[in-house]
C-alpha positions in Angstrom: 0.0 0.0 0.0 1.3 3.4 -0.9 1.5 6.0 1.8 3.6 8.8 0.6 2.4 12.3 1.5 1.2 14.5 -1.3 1.2 18.1 0.0 -0.5 19.7 -3.0 -3.2 17.1 -3.0 -3.8 17.5 0.7 -4.2 21.3 0.2 -6.6 20.6 -2.7 -8.5 18.1 -0.5 -8.9 20.6 2.4 -10.1 23.3 0.0 -12.5 20.9 -1.6 -13.9 19.9 1.8 -14.4 23.5 2.8 -16.0 24.3 -0.6 -18.3 21.3 -0.5 -20.0 22.0 2.8 -23.1 23.9 1.7 -23.5 25.6 5.1 -20.1 26.7 6.4 -21.5 26.8 9.9 -21.7 23.0 9.9 -17.9 22.6 9.3 -15.6 23.8 12.1 -12.0 22.8 12.8 -12.9 19.6 14.6 -15.2 18.4 11.9 -12.7 19.3 9.2 -10.0 17.2 10.9 -12.5 14.3 11.1 -13.5 14.5 7.5 -9.9 14.3 6.5 -9.2 11.4 8.8 -12.2 9.3 7.8 -11.8 10.0 4.1 -8.1 9.0 4.3 -9.0 5.9 6.3 -11.8 4.9 3.9 -9.5 5.4 0.9 -6.8 3.4 2.5 -9.1 0.5 3.3 -11.0 0.4 0.0 -8.5 1.8 -2.6 -5.3 0.5 -1.0 -3.8 4.0 -0.6 -4.7 7.2 1.0 -6.0 10.2 -0.9 -3.2 12.6 0.1 -1.7 10.5 3.0 -1.1 13.2 5.5 0.7 12.4 8.8 -1.8 12.2 11.7 -0.9 12.7 15.4 -2.8 12.2 18.6 -4.3 15.4 20.0 -6.6 15.9 23.0 -9.8 15.6 20.8 -8.6 12.9 18.4 -6.3 12.4 15.5 -5.2 15.6 13.6 -3.4 15.9 10.3 -0.1 17.7 11.1 -0.2 20.0 8.1 -3.8 21.2 8.6 -3.0 24.7 10.2 -0.3 25.7 7.6 -2.6 24.6 4.8 -5.6 26.5 6.1 -3.4 29.5 6.6 -2.2 29.2 3.0 -5.7 28.9 1.6 -6.8 31.9 3.7 -3.8 34.0 2.5 -4.4 33.0 -1.1 -8.1 34.2 -0.7 -9.4 30.7 -1.6 -11.2 30.5 1.8 -11.9 33.0 4.5 -11.4 31.9 8.1 -13.6 33.5 10.6 -13.7 33.0 14.4 -16.9 33.3 16.4 -18.0 32.4 19.8 -20.6 29.6 20.1 -21.7 28.4 23.5 -18.7 30.1 25.1 -16.2 28.4 22.8 -14.3 29.8 19.8 -15.4 28.2 16.5 -13.6 28.6 13.3 -15.7 28.9 10.1 -14.1 28.1 6.7 -16.0 30.2 4.1 -15.2 29.2 0.6 -14.3 32.0 -1.8 -13.1 30.2 -4.9 -14.0 27.0 -6.6 -11.8 24.1 -5.5 -9.6 22.4 -8.1 -10.5 18.6 -8.1 -8.4 17.7 -11.1 -5.9 15.7 -9.0 -8.6 13.4 -7.6 -10.1 10.2 -9.0 -13.8 9.8 -9.2 -13.6 7.2 -6.3 -11.7 9.7 -4.2 -14.2 12.4 -4.8 -17.0 10.0 -3.9 -15.3 9.1 -0.6 -14.7 12.8 0.3 -18.3 13.7 -0.6 -19.8 10.9 1.4 -17.6 11.4 4.4 -18.1 15.2 4.4 -21.9 14.8 4.2 -22.0 12.3 7.0 -19.7 14.3 9.3 -21.4 17.7 8.6 -25.0 16.6 8.7 -25.1 13.6 11.1 -22.7 14.7 13.9 -21.8 17.4 16.2 -18.1 18.2 16.8 -18.3 16.4 20.1 -20.0 13.3 18.7 -17.6 12.8 15.8 -14.6 13.6 18.0 -15.6 10.9 20.5 -15.9 8.4 17.6 -12.2 8.9 16.8 -11.2 8.0 20.4 -10.6 4.4 19.3 -8.2 1.9 20.9 -5.2 3.1 18.8 -5.8 6.7 19.8 -6.2 5.7 23.5 -2.9 3.8 23.4 -0.9 6.7 21.9 0.5 9.6 23.8 -0.3 13.2 22.9 1.8 14.2 19.8 2.5 10.6 18.8 2.1 9.6 15.2 -0.9 7.5 14.3 0.1 5.7 11.1 -2.7 5.0 8.6 -2.2 1.3 8.7 -3.5 1.3 12.3 -7.0 1.5 10.7 -6.8 -2.2 10.3 -6.5 -2.7 14.1 -9.8 -0.9 14.8 -12.1 -2.7 12.4 -13.6 -5.0 15.1 -13.6 -8.7 15.7 -12.7 -11.1 12.9 -15.7 -13.2 11.9 -16.3 -16.1 9.5 -16.9 -13.7 6.6 -13.5 -12.1 7.2 -11.8 -15.5 7.3 -13.6 -16.5 4.0 -12.6 -13.3 2.4 -9.0 -13.8 3.5 -8.8 -17.3 2.1 -10.4 -16.1 -1.2 -7.9 -13.2 -1.4 -5.0 -15.6 -0.8 -6.1 -17.9 -3.5 -6.6 -15.0 -5.9 -3.1 -13.7 -5.2 -1.5 -17.1 -5.5 -3.2 -17.6 -8.9 -1.7 -14.3 -10.1 1.8 -15.0 -8.8 
């Protein structure tokens, strides 16, 4: 599985996520981090490689892509998005208001589909708290603050192995042996 980080694609992905949320009030910093995480995990699981493969580290409220703040600042400076801070319930919330159409030319249709699906789910079916708590899986809990959370750890949090998993593994082994 390929895991090399693509900085330009990560920036395009962040911009696309910010542009794709119809109501910018539904996408704050926490949700943006979770959309990136879940889109990367889903791509890694189903496509065999991440979309942009950013490095994630453990933070207090879940895994965070290391490059997120610099990328958001670049997009803001380039006037592709506008970052506004406002107080909601006594907490500072960052809004990412899109100002320019996002360039999606570096993404495959499958990657766009994953980003769209994950963005919609996170923005419309979760609060920042609920999605943050979902990312507090066993791998996150075992790590220390600031520790890398490699993408391949997604395989460790997929639950118990059942008979269907074993059947799939045997079928996949037979398929690979036939190709070799």
